[in-house]
Each structure stands twice: as structure tokens, then as C-alpha cells.
N, C-alpha and C positions, 0 to 999 in steps of 0.2 A: 381425943374423944374417944368414950367407950362405945364400942358397938356391941348392940344386943341382939343375940341369936337365939331364936325360938327353935328347939329340936322336937319334932313330933314323931314318936315311934312307940310301939306297945312292947318292945322288948326291954325288960326290966334292967338288964346289965348294961345297957347303952349309956345310961346317965353317968354310972361310975367310970366307964371307959373314956368318955368324952372330958369329964372333969379332970381326969388323971392326965390325958394326952395334952390338954390346954392349960394346965395348972400354972405354967410361967406367964402366959398371956392374961390368965384371970388374975394372977397376983400383981401383975404390973398395971391393971386395970384398962388394957386395951380391948378386952373382949369380956362380955358377961353373957352367961348362958341361962335360958329358961327352958323348962321342960314340959312336955304334954304327952299324954298317952293315945289320944286319938283326936280326930278332927274337931269334934264339940268342944273337948277340953282346950284344944288350941285357939279356937275362936274367943272363948272366955279368958284365956290367958292374955290374948292381945287386946282385949277390952281393958285388962288390968295393967297392961305393959304396951301402951299405945307407942313407945319408942322403939319397939322391935323393928330392927334394920332388915334382918334377913330370917328366912324360914327354911329349915331343912326337914324335909318330911317323907316318910315311908308311904308307899302307894297303898299297900294291904293292911288296914287297921279297922278294929271294930268300931261299931256306931256311924262313924263317918270316915269314909276311906280319903286317901290322899288327892284323887281326882276331884272328888266333891269338895274338899277343903280349898282346892287351888281355884275352882271356879268361885267360890265365895270370896276368897281373897283378891280375885280380879273384879269383882263387883265393887270393892271398896274404893273410895277416893284416894286414900293413901296406900296404893298398891305396893305390896312387900315383894322384893326379889325372892325367889324360891329356887331352892335346890332339891330335886327329886332323888330320893333312893329306893331302889328296888333290885330285884333279883335279876341277873343278866338274861334269864329265860323270859322275863316279862318285858321284853323290849318293846312290844306292841303298846303296852300302857306308858312306857317311858316316852315313846313318840307322840303319844296323845297328849302327854303332860306337855312336852316340849312346844307342841302346836297351840296348845291352851296358854302359852306364856311363861312356863318355868325357864329360868335363866340356865341352868345347868343340871346334870345328873351323876350320879355315883351308883356303882353296881354293889350288891352284897356278895360275899361279905365285904365290910368296908375296909379299904385300906386307909389306915388313918393318915400316912403321908400324903396321900391323894386327897383326902377330905381337908386336910389343913391347907394344901396348895389352892384347892377350889374355893374354900372360904376367903383366902386371901385375894383371889382374882375377883370374886364376886364383891368383896367389901370396896375393892378398887373401883368397880364398875359403879357402885352405889355412890361412890364419892364423886366420880365423874359426873353423874347425873345431877347430883346436888349442886355442883358447881354451874351446870349448865342451866338449871332452874334459876339459880342466883342470877346469872347473866340476863335470863328472860325476864326476870323481876325488874333488874336494872334498867333493861331496854324499855319496859312497859312503863315503869315511872317516868323514865326520860320523855315519853311521848304521851303522858297521862293527860296534858293539856288539850290534847286532840280530842278527847272525849268531851270537851266543852265547845267544840265548834258547831255553829249553828248556821242554818240557812239564812241568806239575807232577809227573808221574810220575818224569821224568828228574832234577828237582830233587831230589826226595824220595830217590831212589837215592844221588845225589851226597852228601847230607847224613848217609847211613847211616855208621856207624862201621865203617871198614875193609872194608867190603863192596862191592868194585867188579868183582866177577864179570862183570856184564853189560857192563861198559865194555870188557872184552877184545876184541880184533879176532877176529872169527870169521865163519864162514859161517851165515848164517840165512834163512828165508824171510820176506820183508818185503812190503809194499805201499808204493809210491812215488808221490807226487804231484809234478808238476813244473809250475810257473807261469810265464808271462812275459807282458809287455805289449806290444800291437801299437803301433808308431810311437814307442816310448819314446825311441830315440835323437833323433828330430826334436823331441821336447818338451824334452829336455835342452839342444839347441842354441838353443832359442828362449825357454825360460822363465828369469825371473830366479832367481838363486840362492836368495833367501828363499821364493819360490813353489815351487820344486822341493823344498827342504827340508820345507816344510809338507806337500806332496803325499806325499812318500815316508814321513814320519812317520805321517800318517793311514793311508795305504794299507797299509804293512808291519804297523803296529800292529794296524790292522783285522784282516787276514788272520791274524796271529798268535793273535789272539784266538779267531777261528773254529776254527783248528787245535786249540788248547789245548781248546776246548770239547768237542772229539772225542777227546780225549787222544793227539793226534799229537805227534810231535817235529819241530820247525822245524831241520832239520840244516844248512841253508845259506841265507843271503841273499845273492845276488850281483848287486848293482845292482838290477834291477827283477824279478829272477828268484828264485823260492823253491822250496826242495826241501823235502818233507816225508815223514816216515817213520812208518809204522805196523808194530807188532809188534816194536818196537825202541825203547829197550833191553829193556822187559819183554814178556812174552808178552801177546798179545791174540788170543784164539781167533777173534773176529769181525772180524780187521783189514781183511779185504777189504770188509766192509759198511761199517766205519767210513770207510775211504778213500773210497768212493763217496759216502757221505752228506757227508764232509767237502768233497768236490769240488764237490758241487752247492751247498752253503752258501756255499763261497768264490766260486762263480760268482754267486750271489744277491747276496752282500754287495758283491763288485766292480762289478757293474753298477749297484747303487743308489750306489757311490761315484762312478763314472764319470757318471751323470746328474746328481749333485749339483754336480760341478765344471763340468760343460757348462753348467748355468745360471749359473755365476760366469764364463763365458767362456774356461774352459781346456778344450781338446780332449785329454781323457785317453783313451788307447786302450782297447780291450776287453782282458780278461785271458783268455788261452787256457791250459787245463789238459789236462795228460795224466797217465794213471794206469796203472800197471801192476803186477804182482805176480809175484815170482820169488825165487831165491836172490840174496844179494848179500853181500859182504865189509863187515860193520859192526863199528863199535867207535870207540874213541879213537885217532885218527891223529895225536895232537899230541905224542907222546913224553912225556918227563918234565917238560918246561918248559911245555907248553901243553894245553889241553883242547880237542879238536876231534873231537865225536862226529858221524860222519857214514857214508855208505855208498858203496861203489865197485862196479862191475859192470856187466854187460850189462842186468840189470834197471832199473838208474838211467838208463842210455843209452836204453833203449827208451822209458821213460817221457818222458824228453826228446823224443825224435822223434815221438812221439805228441801231445804238445803242439804241436810245428811242423806236424803233419799238418792240424790244425784251419784252418790258413790255406788249405789246399786245398779243404777241403769247406765252408767258411763256418760251421763249427761253433765252439762255445767250449770243449766238454769232449769228449775222445776217450778212451775206456778199453779195455783190452785184453780179450779174452775170458777171460784167465787170472784178472783180478781180478773181472770180472762173474760167472763161473760160480762164484767163490769166495764171492760176496756172498749167495748163497741166492736169495732172491725178487728176482731184478733187474729193474727197470723200465726199459727203454730199447728202442732200435730198431738194427738192424745197419747198420754204415756200409760195410763191405765187407772183403775179405781183403786187407790192406795190405802190400805190399813196401816196407818202409821203407829209408831211405838207409843203404847199407852192409850191407843184408840180401839174402839170395837166396830165403828161405823167407818165405811171406805169414803174417801174423799178423792174425787175425779181430779187429776193432775194433767197438765200439758208442758210440752217443750215449745217456747216461742221461736219463731224462725224470722230470718231476714226476709224481705220481699222477695228476693231472687231465689232464695232456697225453698220459700214457701210455693212459689209457682214452678219449681222445677218437677219434671216426671217422677223423680223418686220419691217425692213428698206424696203425690197422688197414688203411686204404687204402695207406699207405707200405709195411708189412710184405709185403701181398699184391703190391705191384708189385715190391718187392725180390725176393721168391721167384721171380718170373718171369724175373729176370736169371739166376737160376742153371739154370732149366729150359727157358725158352721165350722167348729175347731178343726174338723179333718182336713178341711181346704185351707186353713190357715198356714198350715206347716209349709206345703209347697210354695205358698204365696211368699212368705218370709224367706224361705230358702233361696228363692228366685232373686229377691231383693238383695239379700247378702252375698249372692254369688256375683252381683255386679258392683255392689257397694260394701264391700268388706270392711270398711272404716266406718261403717254406721253402728256405733255401739248400742244404740236403742232397738235396732232392728235385730241385731245379734243376740241382745238380752232376750227377746221375745222368742226367737229361734230356740235358744237353749231351753227355755222354759217348756216349750213344746216337746223337744226331743226328750226331755226328763219327765215327761207325763203329765204336766200341768195343763190346765185349759182356762178359758174365760179371761176377763180383764181385772178381776179381783186379785190383788197383789199384796201379800203380807210383807211389810218392810220393817225390819228389826236392826 
């Protein structure tokens, strides 16, 4: 297979030198080169040549420099592997590029032997990633049937004679749980297919059992992510309470699963969980040929963003105020007023707690410190410092202390 390499540099003689150095590989068809003079031209070139595997780019270029181009490439779904080229004296920018996702770097003047070796190494890395993605796709296809698992309530309704009214697409109030696994992509790239299959079988099966025990509906299984609905398809007056109880049980089961596999030498990431409640478009979106009962809308998107917000705070469960207030006797502690990605208005979020943790003195101490964030930030810092001093393993308290030490205040938090 021919590897396509895009070289982005405003030095006019570089194209001639590259074509001369790699003439054998070009003639054999193993490598094809495309050239651009700056970042803007490179973006246009990628649109014309989407098969580009590798981008070699200078940092200092007119119109759009290499760092800006690297940022644009990282935003794409088909992220390209990048080799940065710059003067040795520009090591600060090279470090920035590596931190932003560049795979490797070369210094000017270019040593073409080094360039050839670096290209060979990077193309091997790209091939390894392709094989890993193929393994992941095969594993997902093997478990595709899990995305059709329904709660007992849904299965009962499907079996009912001619009564599919609840299956029709309509707006209704629901609670949504969204889960994801930290570091799953790395696990896919390193685990043997048979190990990955066993992991996903046990993991998805175990989470599904927990969901069904709370009469929830597993709407989607997408790789390592699971979407769960409550108050759909049937009415559940206590759907908010069910969703929070289910989320806590999912967390408990997933942590036990992670620890069991760690003892076997497999580093399985923690499961992050987001929960939100609100209106969504719910029903069978499969048409006449397929059955695909799921939900769409901002409520679902918000649950997914709350799941991702756990990474910022070090928590494993993050629930919105909408679902917490609907749950009645909610036991938890506030996280903050979060401005989630793509949002302008803040959303109050909480971390649900077990009864024992909720009633512990540390939770009272945290709530008191958090209240100072809203009224008197100067006294909040020593309050959080005292809490972290005793409970250094509390990631949420440590997060707020870091914010205060970095000059932040209040409870409004931008989450990106």
C-alpha cells in the first residue's frame, strides 16, 4: 500500500531535495509526496487528498504557522500523524508541538538520513494504529448484538399483541445515564483480541445486569460507552431516583470489575458516569426494517458531557441538579456550576455519595468549604486546605484547592 506524505514548508528547494532523496520509494510506489507552502495551503491539500497518512511541517511559515496547523489537524476526526521540523534553537516551540500531539520532530538543517528513518518509524506507528483500530472494530462487531439488549419492561411491551404505542417517536421527560471507560483506546491497541473480547463480554454484560435490575433500558452500546434510559418506554414516576441509584450501583460494579482484572495484570480504566434528566425525542428510529429504540436531544448530549466532566474533577459520577432535585432525598455534594462544552449557561452538578460517606464529617467539612466559595472566597482556601490536609485522596476537594491557589473564585467553572 502506498503511504501519502504531505510536506508543508515554504522553502522552495525542499520539494526538489525530497523528491530526489526518495526517488526509489516513489518509483516503487511505496511513498507518494504532496507539497504545500503554508498551513492554509496544507488544509486545502488535505481536503483534496484525504488519504494523507503523515504530515511533515515546518513551524515558522507565512499565513498559518505549524503550531496553528497542528491544532487544526488535531480537531479533525481523521487525526494525522505529524512530524515537526524547526531550528534547534526553536526548542521551546518544538516542545509545545510535541505536547499538542506531534508524533516526532526533526531539526534544521534537515539530515535526510534522519528524515528517512523518522518517516519509516512513523509509518510503522501508523500501521500499528490501523491494525489496532481494526481489532477494535472486529471486537465491536462481535458484540454488536449487545446494543439490542432491552430491559425486561421493554421486552414485555415488544411481545404485546399489536400495542406498540410506546415505541412511537415522541418527546418525553427521561433520565439518561452515559458511561465511558478511561484509557480504553490504549487498551484496545495493546490487548490481545481474545482478552479484549472476554473483557467486553464481562463488562457490558455486568453493567447490563445492573441496569435491568433497576428497570432501565440499555439504548446503545458504542464500543466501551453505554447509554441508559429511564422513564422510557414505559412511565416510571421515580425515574430520577432510579437513575441515580443505578449510576451508583454501576460505579460499584465497575470498580470491582477493574480491581479483579488488575489482579490478572490487565489495567482496565475507571468507568466515568454522567446523569441528566429532561426532555428528549424517544422512540424507535429503525424504520420498518430495523428496531432501534433510543433517545436524541440536548438531554442526552448533556449527560455525555457530564460523563466527560469527571475527568476534570477526578470524580467518577457527575449528575445534574435536574436529576438530583427530581430524586427526592438526594445524598451528595455539590461540584459547581459547570459551563459545559458548547454551552453558555451554567449547569449545577453534584457527586452522589453513599449513605455512609454522606454522613461522614468530611462531607460536612466539604459542604461548608464549598459554601464559602459562593460567599467569601478568602476563607474558602484555608477551609479546603484543611480538608485536603486530612483527606489528600479526595480529588474533588483537591481540585477546588488548586483552583483557589491559581486565582480562581466562585463556583462557576468552565469545563472544556
